[in-house]
N, C-alpha and C positions, 0 to 999 in steps of 0.2 A: 539574410534578406531584411531582417529587422522588423517584421510585421508582428503586431500584437495578436496573440492567438488564445482562444479559449476552446473548451471541449464539452461535449454532451454525450453521456452514455445512456442509451435506451435499452431497458430490460423488459421483455414482454410478460414477465411473471406478474401475478395479481397482488403480491405483497406491496404495501405502500412504500416501504423501504427495506433495506437489508438488515435492519437492526435486530429483528427477532428470528433470523434464519440461522440454522445450525452451521457451525464451521465445517462439520463433516460433509454437509451437502453443498455448501456454496463458497467455502473458503472464508477468508477473514472478512470482517466488517471494517471498512476504511472510514475513519472519522475526519471530517473537515473542520476548518476554523469555526464555522458557524454552527457546529454541532450536528451537521448532517451525517447520518449513518448510511453509507453508500457501498456500492459494488467495489470490489478491489481494483477494478480497472481505473477508477478515479485516482488511485495511488500511482498507477503507471503514468497517467496523464500528468499529474503534478510533478513527478520525478523527472520526466523527459522534457516538459515544457517550462519547468521552474516557475510555476504559478500556483496560487492558492485559489481553488475553485469554491463554489457554493453548493448548498444542498439541491438547488435547482438544476445543477449539472448532472443529476442522475434522475432519469424519468422512467417510471414503471407503469404498467397497465393499471395497477391499483391506484397509483397517484393521479393518473389522468382521469380515470373513471370517478374517483372521489371528487375531483375538482368539478367535473361536469354535473354530477349529481347534486353537489352543494349549490351550484348555480341554478339548477332546476328547482330546488327546494325554495329558493328565495324569489322565484318567479322571473328570473332573468331571461328565460326563453319565451316569455309572453304567451304561455299556454300551448306552445307548439309541441308536436310529437317529437321527443328527443330521440335521435337515432345515431348509429355509428357514423354514417355519412349523412349530413355534413357536420354534426355537432362534435363528435369525438375527433374526427379528422381535422376539423378547424381548430379545436383546442390543442391538438398536438402541434400544428403549425404555429400557433400563437406562442406555445411554450418554447419551441425551437428558436423563434425570432427573438423572444425575450432574453434567452440565454446568450444568443449571438450578440446582443446589444448591451449586456451587463458587464461593466468594467470588472476586471480581475486584477488582484494585486500580484506583483512579481515577487518571487522568492528566489533570489539569486545571490551569489557571492559578489557579483559586480553590480553595484548600485546604478540605477538609471540616472543619467545626468540630468534628464528633464523630469523633475518631480511631478509636473502637471500631467505627464503621460499616464500616471497611475490611475487617473480619473477618466481617461478616455476609453471609449468602447473598443472592443476587439475589432480587428480588421478581417480575421479569418476565424471561422468556427468549424471545428472537426466534430462531426456527428457519427457515432458508432451505433448501428442497430444490431443488438446482440441476438443470439439464437441462430436458428437455421432458416434460410430462405424457403418459404413454402409452409412453415408452421402456421397453424390456424391462429395462434395467439398473436402473431406478429402482423397479421393482415391489415389491421387499422393503421399501423405505422407505415407500412409499405405504401398504402393508398395515400396517406398524408404526405409522404415524401414525393410521390408522383405529382400531387397537386401543388406542392411547394415549388417544384421546378417550373411548373406552368406559371405560377404567380410571380416568381422571382426572375424568371427568364433563364435561358440556356447559359448565358455568359456568367451568371452569378452562382451556379450550383453545379457541381459535377459529382459523379458516382465512381467509387473504387470498390470493386468486388473482390473479396478475399476468398480464395479457394485452395483446396489441397490437390496437388498433382503427385500422386503416389508413384513409387518405383517398385515394380513387381517383377518376379521371375529371376532367373539366373542364366545369362547376365541380366541385370536389372534394366527394365524398360519403363520409361515415363508414360503414364496413362492419362489421357486427356478427357475421357468420357465423363467423369464426375463433374468437371468444370463445364464441359459442353452442356450437360443437362441442367446445371444450376443457372447458367446464363440464359438458357432457353426459358426456364421458369421465371427468371427475373424479367425477361422481355415480355412474357405473357401477362405479367402484372403491370406492365406499362413503364418499366425502368430499363434504361440501356446503359451498361457500364462504359465509362470513359477509360478506366484503367482496370487491368486484371492483375491482382497481386497474388502470385502463385507460391504457396508454401510447399516445400519439399526438402528432401535430404540433400540432393545435389542441384547444382545450377541448371536451369532450363537449357535443354539442347536446342540448337537452331531449328531442327526439324519439329520439335515440340512447339516452339513459338509459332512457326508457320502454320501448323495444324490448328492451334488454338485461334489464331487470327482468322483463318479460313472459316471456321465453324461458329465463331462468336461475333465476327465483324468488328472486333477491337483491333486497331492498328498494331502492327508488330512492335513498333517503338514504345507503345503504351502497355505492353505486357511485361510486367516486372517480376524478376526472379527473386524470391525471398527464401533462399536456401540457407542451410545451417552454416554458421560461422563460429569462430573460436569463442566469442563472448557477445552478449546482447548489445553492447555499446558499439559494435561494428555494423549493426543493422542500418542506422541512418547513413553511415558512410557508404554502405553497399547501395543504398537507394540513390545517393548523390552520384555514384559512379555510373548509374544507369540513367542519369539526367532527369530523375523524377521531379526535382525541384523546378527546373526550367519548364518542363512540360506542364506541370500544375500551374505555374505562373502564367504561361501562355494560354492555357485553357480557361482560366478565370480572369484573364486580362489584368494581371497584377504586374506592377513594375514595368520594366522595358518590354513592350509588346510589339511583335513583328506582324504587321498587318498582312493578311493573305497567306500566311504560313500555317499549315496544319500543326496543331499542338504536338503531335507525335513526331514531327519532323524537325522541330526547332532545335537550334544549337544551344550551347550553354550561354544563357543570357545574363546570368547573375554573377559569375565568378565567385560563387559562394565558398569554394574551396580555399580561397585566399583570405577569408575572413578570420578574425581572431577567434570567434566562437568555434568554428569548425577546426581550426588548428589546435585549439585547446582540447576539443573533443577527441581528435586523433591521438593526442598525447595520453589522454585518459584511457582510450581503448588499448593503446600499446602497452600501457603500464599494467593492465590486467593480465596480459600475456607474458610479462617479464617481471615476476615477483622476485624478491631477494630471499624470502624464506616462506615456510608454511606455518599456518596457525590453525590449531584444531579447537573449535568452539562447540561445546555441547549445548543443545537446546532441550531443556527438561520441561516437557509439556504434556498435555492430555489429548491433543488433536493431531499427533504426529503422523497418523495414517493418511491424513489429507494434507498433501504438500503445500497447498495454498493457504492453509489456516494461519500460518505465521509468515506470510509472504513479505510484509513490510519489515519484520524483524530480520529476515534473511537479507533483504535489500540493504537495510541499514548496516548490517555486519559487512556486506560486500563493499559498500561505500567506504567504511572505515578501513577495510583490508586494502583497498586500492590506495588510500591516502598513506597507509603505513608500509606499502610495498610488500604485502604478504599474500600468499595464496591461501584462500579460505577453504577449510574443509569442515563440514558440519557433521557432528555426531547427533543423530536424533535419538533421544532417550525418553521412553514412555514413563511418565512420573509414577503411575500405579505399579510399574514393574520394580520400582525401588523399594516399595513397601506395599504388600498385598492387603490393602485396607478396605477394599470396596464393599465387601459383604459384612464387615464388622466381626468376622469370626476369628478369634485369636489363634485358632489352630491353623488358619490359612495366612496368618500375618507373617509371612516369610518373604524375604526379598530375593530378587533374581540376581545372582552373582554376575551373570554376563552383563547386565545393565550397569552394575557397579564397576565392573572392569572397564567398560566404555567410559564411564564418568571419570575414573582415575587417570585415564590417558589424555584427558582434555587439558588444553592450556588455559582455558577460561570457560565460563558457563553463563548462559542466560536462562533465567526462569521467567517466562513471559506471562501475560494475563490469561484469564479464563473464567469460567463460571461453573459452579457445582463442586461437590465435595470429593468426587473421584480424583485420586492422585494427589490430594492435598498433603497427606502425611508423607508421601514420597518427596514432594517439593520441600517440606520442612526438614526432612532428614538430609536432603541434598544440601540445603543451605547451611545446616550444621556442619556437615563435612567440609564445605568450601570455607567456612569461617575458621574452623579449627586447623585446617591444613593450608590456609593462606593462598587459596586458589582464586585468581581474579574472578569477580562475580558482578553481574548486573541483574537486578530484579525489576520487573515491570508490572505495575498495577497489582494483580493478585500476588505476583512475585514479591512485591514490597510488603503486602499484608502477611504473607508467609514468613518473611524475614522478621517482622515484628513479633509474630507468634513464637517463632523459634527462639528469639532472644529472650522473650518473657519466660519461656519454659526453662531454658538451659543456662541462662546467665542471671536473670532477675530472680528466678526460683518459683514462678507461678506455674506449677506443673500442669494444671488443667486449662491453661490459657488457650483460647481458640477464637474463632470468628462467629459472631452472631448470625452470619449468613447460614451457618450449618447447624447451630445449636441455639435453642431459645431458653435454656435453663442455666446459662452461665451466670455466675455471681457478678452483679453490676459493678462496674468500675474496678474489677479485680481480675476476673477470668475473661471478660469480654474485651480482648485486645483489639478487636475490629468490630465496629458498630455500624448500624444502619444510619444513613444520613437523615437528619430530621425533616428535610424538605422532600425526601423521596416519596415515590408512589408505589405501594405494594399491590395495587389492583390492576393497573395498566402497565404492560411491559414495553410497548413500543414508544420510543422517544421520550422516556421519563427518567433516564439516568442523568448524571451530571456529565453533560456533553460539551464538546467544543473547547476552544482555546481559553485558557485562564492564565493570569499572571502569577508567577512565583518569585518570591524574594529570597535570594541565596545569601548565606552567611559568609562574611569575610573570612578568608583563610581556609575555607572548605575545599575539598576536591572538586565538587560540582562547580563552585564559583571559579576556580582556577581553569576548569575545562571550558566553561561558557565564556569566560572573560568579561562578564558583566554582572551587576547586582540583580537585575530584573530580567526574567526570561518569559517568553510566551510559549506554552506547550498545550497539546490537546489531551482531553480527558474522556474516559468512558467507564464510569463506575457508579455503584449504588452504596457501597460500603467504604468506610474510611477508618484510619487509625484512631483509637479512642484517646482523645486529648487528656483524659484523666490519668492515663498511665505514662504520659510523655516524660514527666520529671523523673520518675523512677527509672525509665529506660535510659535517659540521658545520664543520670547518675551512675548507671552501670556501664556506660561507654558508648551506647548507640546514639549518635548525635542526629537530631532532626535539623538539617542545615537549609532546607527549603520549605517555606511556608506560604500558604495562600494569602493574598492581600485583600480579597473581597469579603464582604459580610463580616463574620466574627474574627477572621484572621487566625482561627484555630485549626485550619486544615493543614495536616502534615503532608508535604509534597515530595520531599527528598530526605532520605536518611543514609548515613554512612558511618563507617568506622574510620578513625584517623589513620593516616599513612604510617604512623609509628606502630600501629597495631596490626594492620593488614595492608598489602600493596594496593588493592582496589576492591573495596566492598561497598557498593553503591546500589541503592534501590529508589525507584521513583513511583509515585502514585499515578502520574500521567504517562502517556505513551510517547516516548521520544522517537520511536521508529517512524511515526507519521510525518515528521518534519525533516527527515534525513534526505539529502539529495546527492547525486553522484559527485558533483563538484563541491559540495559542502556537507560532509558527514555530520550527523548529530554528535555533539560533544560527548555525551555519555557513552555512546558506542565507540567513538574515537579513543576515549580514555581507556576503555576496556582493551581494545586491540593494541594500543601503545604499551600498556602494562604487560600484556601477554608477550609481546615482542621483547620487551626489556627483560622480563623474567626468564624467557627462553634463552636469551643471549647470556644471561648470568649463569644459568645452569650449564650451558655449553662450555663457557669459559672455565667453570669449576671442574667440569669433567676432564677437559684438556689438561688442566693444572694437576689433576690427580693421576 
């Protein structure tokens, strides 16, 4: 349909942003171009919409209350009693309207023919209110949305309610009571859903749709079945099959509008299935289900018990596997199980052979970012094994720092090399392979890291330069510590090349390191987070290089096995 779209995620928690939240509790922190530390849903929005959002695209209770209190402190409310209604609710509406009018840059393989369109405001804004309807913490946002529809008018704002329709019993029967009650709660709060989006294992049965329509007053045509499909990229296609795009356009008076026709009864007005975008998307969805081979990638991390802690890493691997026509299988490996170093007791410093067996079966390995010393020695020993056995490897953020420490210890010969993040008694410019950045803040944790997009200059002839296809790249960062520039010359003399360096300020920031292809098939690590800029139609080059090498290596092994 060609509309410019932006998105806003509302989280009712009191944190100002997601930056200080534990991955175990809340999943990964997704970083935006402007340095915003946001909910992981912003990553989903960017990947599906192919846009780059801003930190204002994630609104929390803490952020809105902070904004209102700051305005009260400077006297903006002229001595009035500041209350949830109207002051908080008005501020929420102002925030939503601001985001809806803020231009967003496109991030897509296909460049927009009209460069001026990048500076134009969005035409559609998707707002997701997180949490559960009826929670006390979300009440101000619900009231603000009620008022917003009154202010904007019925034609300019519609509501889609997402609800679970579980299947219980044997034989399974779809139960509608949870949805009936949640819609009742929604209507008591002044909101009426225009669409019901029902999650469930199986497609909604006609009798279920009829019952839901009867008890919720939502037209049958506007009750959307979001049942399980073979892969996530089929979900938009499933919604198109149910004519959601035309109903939404009719409801909001977008594009071709049929006057006098109820939005739930409208025919396909857009012919969107014939568009190049949807045809390409169908090919992408089909390719996920039709791989040529399987690739096993190990993720050696410290938050593996929480599946969403490395969500963007998994998505980036998935994008690269689609591009290389491989079925991705991930082996989750707890870093601390590779070297029991958490309590510092040498008697307990024994590794879990089961974890090592899993690692040895992997075609390639990713060591992602993290904070804290737990599992660090396991990561270092993993990287040593991958380097010595020529297993394709990608290190990210802390993974790059662990790479440098491993190389200092086992190749350069600095046996006590470590990070100043974990030890404050390291010999300066000798054992401190990783140091605290001079401009960092040790007192305030929220929003004080090196955040957001930065330019990196890549060395001609390097693997990274070959994969990116350009000298300068823009990638997103989130770290307080960096490789000690005083040790770079010794590391490079020993074979670890720093092929990507930061161009701002001193120019001494090490961004990408690698071993030459003559030494190792793929041994690359980056200080930045390449997973945040990967898209389904455009995988990040570092992940693509990893999966391409894994496929090439696996094919060579298979060929050698057949020959023998």
